[in-house]
N, C-alpha and C positions, 0 to 999 in steps of 0.2 A: 504494499499500500506504502501512494506520497508522504513523504515527509508533513506532519503534523496532525495527520490524522491515529486514533489507539483502538486497538481491538476493544470492545467490552464484553461478547461474546464466542461462542467458537459450540458447534453442535450437531455432529450430523442428522438432524432433523429437521429438516426445512420448512416446517410448517411455524418451530418454533423460534426459528431466524425472521421466521417472513413475518413473524405477530411483535416482535426487539422491533422487528423495524416499523410496524403502522404506532407500533407504543411506542418508540422516540419522534416518530414525527408528528405524532399528532401532535405530543409536547413544545413542537417547533426547533427538536434537535436534527439537523441533516444526518442519516446514515447511510451507512453505504453496502451494503451487501454481498458478497460475496463467495463464491464456491468456488473450490478443490475438490473436486472428482477423483477418487480412485483410476486407480491406473487398470485394473480388471476390470473392477465396473464402473460402466458411466451415470448409472442411475448412483451410487455410494461414495457416499467424499463426507467432504467435511463443510460447514455451510458456520460464515463467521460475520461477525457485524464489524462498522468499523462509524464512529464515529469524530469530530472532530475535538482534536485533544482539550482545549482546554471546558470539551463539556463532559468528561471524562466521570471528575464524583456522582456532576448528572443522570447521566445515563444510567452507571450502575443501579443506583436511587433508583428508578423510575423501574427499569426491567428487575431489580433482587427477586424475588417472586417467581419469575419464570422457569426457572428451571429445578425447580420444588417440587 
C-alpha cells in the first residue's frame, strides 16, 4: 500500500472486510479494500483494509467488534 496508509483489518472473510469498509466510510473515513489471492485457489485469500494513518485509532475503535 502507498505511504501514508495503515492496515486496520486483515481477514480471510470477504464479507467481513467489506463490512469494515462500509462502517468506516459511513463514519467519514476513507477505506481501501485490498485482496491478496491465494496462489493455488484464486477464490481464497486474504482481505486487508487500509485507512489513512491519521485515522487508524478511530478506525480501530469503529471496527473493534467486527472480529468477535
